[in-house]
N, C-alpha and C positions, 0 to 999 in steps of 0.2 A: 057677451058675444064672442064666438071663437073666430079669429082671423089670423091669417099668416102674418108672421113678423120676420124681418130680415135677420139673418144670422150670417156668420163668417164661414168661410171654406172649411176650416178646422172643425166646425160642428156638424157640417154636413157630410164630410168624408166618411166617418164611421158608419153612417147609415148607407151610404152609397156602397161602400166595400163589404160590409157585413150582411146587409139586408136586400138591397136592390140588385147589386151585381156581384155576388159572392164567388162566382166561378170565373169572373172576368181575368184574363191574362194581361192585357195591355194596361199600363198604368191609368188610374183615374186622375184626370187633370182638372184644373178650374174651369176650363173651356173646352170646346171641341173645335177642331179644325174643319170639320165636315161643312159642306155648303149645301143648300137646298137643291135636291134632285141633281146632284153633279158628282162625277167621279174626281173632281177637282177638290183638294184640300187647301185650305189657306191658313197658315199659322199666324197670319196677322190678326186674326180673331182673338188671339190671346193678348193684344194690345188694347183691346176694347173693354169697357166695363162689363162686369157680371154681377148678378144679384142672386142671393141664395135665401130661399124662404122656408120657414117651418111652422108647423102647427103643434102646439103644446097641449097636453092634458096632464095634470098633475106633476109638473115640472119634467115630464118625458115627452120626447119628440114622437108624434104619432103620424106625421106626414111631411114630406119635403118636396121641393122643386126647385129649379133654378132657370135663369135666363141670361143669355149673353148676346150682346150685339154682334153682328156679322159684318164682313166688309162689304157686302152687297146692299147694305142698308136694312136688312132684315133682323129680326130677333129670334134666337133659337130657345125653345122651351126644352129642358133637358133634365133627366133625373127625377121624374114624377114617381113617388112612392108613398103609399098610405098603409100603415100597419093593418094586418088582416081583420083584427078585431074592430076597426073603425071604418072599414070600407062599407059603401052604400049610403053613408050619411052626408055626402056632398063635400068632403074635405078635399078630394082631388079636384073638383070644380073650383073651390076657393083658391087652391095652389096655382091652377092654370090661369084663372082671372087675375092673380097677383102679377104673373109674367105678362098677360096682356096689357094690363093697366100701365105697367112699366114701359112696354113697347110704345104704347100711346104717348106717354109722357115724353119719351126720347125720339119721337117722330119716325119710328121705324115704319118701313113700308108694309110689312106684314109680319106674322108670327108663324114659325114653322116648327115641326118636331118629327121624330122618327120613332114613334110609339110602338110597343107590343100590341099584338091583337088583343091580348086579354084585357087591355086598359083603353081600347078603342071607343068603348061606350062613353066613358068620361070625357075624352077629347071632343067626341061628336056633340055632346050635350052643351058644350060652351061655344059651338060654331066651327070647330075644325072640319075640314072637308078632305077626305082621303085623295091624294093625288098620284099614288103608284100602287103597283101590286104588292102584295105581301112577299117578303124575301127574308131569308135568314141573315143573321148578323152574329158578332162575337157573343152577344148577351141574350139573344133569343132566336128561336127558329122561325119567327113571323114578326117582321117590322114593316112598317109602311111609312111613306112620307106623307105628311098632312100639312094643311095650311089653314090659317085663320086670318082672313082679310080684315084689315082695321078700317072701319069707315070714319071718315072725318068730315 
């Protein structure tokens, strides 16, 4: 059975920089200072734990995602990418669920993200709800905030 495994930042960075965000100008860092639906950025997020997940096939990474705790008690899901050849097989769902499971384990209030419109179907399929209009960002012409409430 294929399932996400934890990897380190050094293994996810090449995927993010070469495949997910190849035209990104700002540095790609371990965490994001973004806060859910806020113009406020909090660099204290970088002091909190982060997890990096990958799915492998034949010793090659075919999908990645990460999650990090935020100072408001939430968990941000960030950097979801699945290789084009493997899309539509549920790997994106598995990677999002890995972050959701970690959020539950660490008693996060909720999980949030800022996905591209092209990946919205995957987020929606695991329970995320869109909470903002689509807007452009450095990495896409259409991103929106979304949230996944964690039931306890």
